[in-house]
C-alpha positions in Angstrom: 270.3 83.6 129.5 271.0 87.3 129.1 270.2 89.1 125.9 273.0 91.0 124.3 270.9 92.3 121.5 269.0 95.6 121.8 265.3 94.8 121.2 263.8 98.2 121.8 265.1 101.8 122.1 266.1 102.5 125.7 264.1 105.0 127.6 265.4 107.4 130.2 263.8 105.2 132.9 265.7 102.2 131.4 269.0 103.9 131.6 268.4 105.4 135.1 267.3 102.0 136.6 270.3 100.1 135.1 272.7 102.8 136.4 271.1 102.6 139.9 271.2 98.8 139.8 274.9 98.7 138.9 275.7 101.5 141.4 274.3 99.2 144.1 276.5 96.4 143.0 279.6 98.6 142.8 278.9 100.2 146.2 278.4 96.8 147.8 281.8 95.7 146.4 283.5 98.8 147.8 282.0 98.4 151.3 282.9 94.7 151.5 286.4 95.4 150.3 286.8 98.2 152.9 285.5 95.8 155.6 288.0 93.1 154.5 290.8 95.7 154.7 289.8 96.8 158.2 289.5 93.3 159.4 293.0 92.5 158.3 294.3 95.7 159.9 295.6 95.4 163.5 293.2 97.7 165.3 292.0 97.7 168.8 288.3 97.9 169.5 287.2 101.5 169.9 283.9 103.3 170.0 284.8 105.1 166.7 285.3 101.7 165.0 281.9 100.5 166.2 280.3 103.7 164.8 282.1 103.4 161.5 280.9 99.7 161.3 277.3 100.8 161.8 277.6 103.4 159.1 279.2 101.1 156.6 276.7 98.3 157.3 273.8 100.7 156.7 275.4 101.9 153.5 275.8 98.2 152.5 272.1 97.6 153.1 271.2 100.7 151.0 273.5 99.6 148.2 272.1 96.1 148.1 268.6 97.6 148.3 269.3 99.7 145.1 270.2 96.5 143.3 267.2 94.6 144.7 264.6 97.3 143.7 266.1 98.1 140.3 267.1 94.7 139.0 265.5 93.7 135.7 264.0 90.2 135.8 261.8 88.7 133.2 259.7 86.8 135.8 258.1 89.2 138.3 257.5 86.5 140.9 261.3 86.2 141.3 261.5 90.0 141.9 258.7 89.8 144.5 260.6 87.0 146.3 263.8 89.0 146.2 262.1 92.0 147.7 260.6 89.9 150.5 264.0 88.5 151.3 265.3 92.1 151.5 262.5 93.1 153.9 263.6 90.2 156.1 267.2 91.5 155.8 266.0 94.9 157.0 264.1 93.4 159.9 267.4 91.6 160.8 269.3 94.8 160.7 266.8 96.4 163.1 267.3 93.3 165.3 271.1 93.8 165.2 270.7 97.4 166.3 268.3 96.5 169.1 270.3 93.6 170.4 273.5 95.6 170.4 271.8 98.8 171.7 273.3 100.7 168.8 276.6 98.8 168.8 276.1 96.3 165.9 279.7 95.3 165.8 279.6 93.8 169.3 276.7 91.6 168.2 278.3 90.5 165.0 281.7 89.9 166.6 280.8 88.4 169.9 277.4 86.7 169.5 277.0 83.6 167.2 273.5 84.7 166.1 274.9 88.1 164.9 276.3 86.5 161.8 273.1 84.6 161.2 271.2 87.9 161.1 273.4 88.9 158.1 272.4 85.9 156.1 269.3 87.4 154.5 271.3 90.3 153.2 273.9 87.9 151.8 271.1 86.0 150.2 269.9 89.1 148.4 273.4 89.9 147.1 273.9 86.3 146.2 270.7 86.2 144.3 271.9 89.2 142.2 275.4 87.7 141.5 273.9 84.3 140.7 271.4 85.9 138.3 274.2 87.7 136.5 276.3 84.5 136.5 273.4 82.7 134.8 272.7 85.4 132.3 276.2 86.5 131.4 278.5 83.6 132.4 280.1 85.5 135.2 281.2 82.4 137.0 282.4 84.2 140.1 278.8 85.2 140.7 277.9 81.6 141.6 280.9 81.4 143.9 279.9 84.6 145.7 276.3 83.4 146.1 277.5 80.1 147.6 280.4 81.4 149.7 278.8 84.4 151.5 276.1 82.5 153.4 278.5 79.6 154.1 281.0 82.1 155.4 278.5 83.5 157.8 277.4 80.1 159.0 281.0 79.1 159.7 281.4 82.3 161.8 278.1 81.7 163.6 279.0 78.2 164.6 282.5 79.2 165.7 284.1 77.1 163.0 286.3 80.0 161.9 289.1 81.8 163.7 289.4 85.6 163.4 292.3 85.1 161.0 290.3 82.7 159.0 287.4 85.1 158.9 289.7 87.9 157.8 291.0 85.8 154.9 287.6 84.6 154.0 286.2 88.1 153.7 289.2 89.1 151.6 288.5 86.3 149.2 284.8 87.2 149.0 285.7 90.9 148.5 288.2 90.0 145.7 285.6 87.9 143.9 283.0 90.7 144.3 285.4 93.3 142.9 286.2 91.1 139.9 282.5 90.5 139.4 281.7 94.2 139.6 284.4 95.2 137.1 283.1 92.6 134.6 279.5 93.7 135.2 279.3 97.4 135.4 281.0 98.1 132.1 278.6 96.0 130.0 276.3 98.0 127.6 273.2 99.2 129.4 270.8 97.4 127.1 272.2 94.0 128.3 270.2 94.5 131.5 267.0 95.4 129.8 266.7 92.6 127.2 263.4 92.1 125.5 260.8 94.0 127.4 258.0 92.1 125.7 259.1 89.0 127.6 258.6 90.5 131.0 255.7 88.8 133.0 
C-alpha cells in the first residue's frame, strides 16, 4: 500500500521526478479526452486530421513515457518490466508509422492489427493506474487498467461499431480524468514513501 507519512526530507530530485510522473499522467488524460471529443465530432477524413492524430499519438507516447521512467516503485524488477513494455510500445509505434507510411490513423481505423499495436502502450498506462489504485485506493485505476486493452481488443476483432468505439473512449477518458484529478493533487511525499524500502 502507499505511504502517506513522510519518512525522509524530500530532495529536489524527489520533487522533480514526482512532478514529471504526474505531468505524464495528466497529459495522458488530456490527450485521450481530446481523442474522445474528436471521435464524437462529425468530421470527414482529411489529411490535416491524420496529421493531428500523428502528433497527438506521439505526445501520448511521450506523456506515458514520462510516467514510466519517473514512477517510484519499491521493487526495481517491476520498474524494469514496465520499461521493457514501454520499449515494445515504442517499437509498435514505429510499426504503425511504417505500415501507414506516415498515416497512422489509416492503420488504426482501417486495419484490425492497428488497434493491437496500441495494446502495449495501454498496458503501460494501465500498470500505472493499477499501481495507484493499489497504493491509494483509486478504484477507477483498476477499471482503466482492465478496460483499455479490452477496448482495443474489441476494436481489433471488429466487435465494436464506430459509435460504440466513440462511447467507449469517452468512458475511458472520463475515468482517466477522474483518476488524474484525484492523483495529481496528492502531497508529493506520497509518491516517494520510505526510500529505505526500495530494492
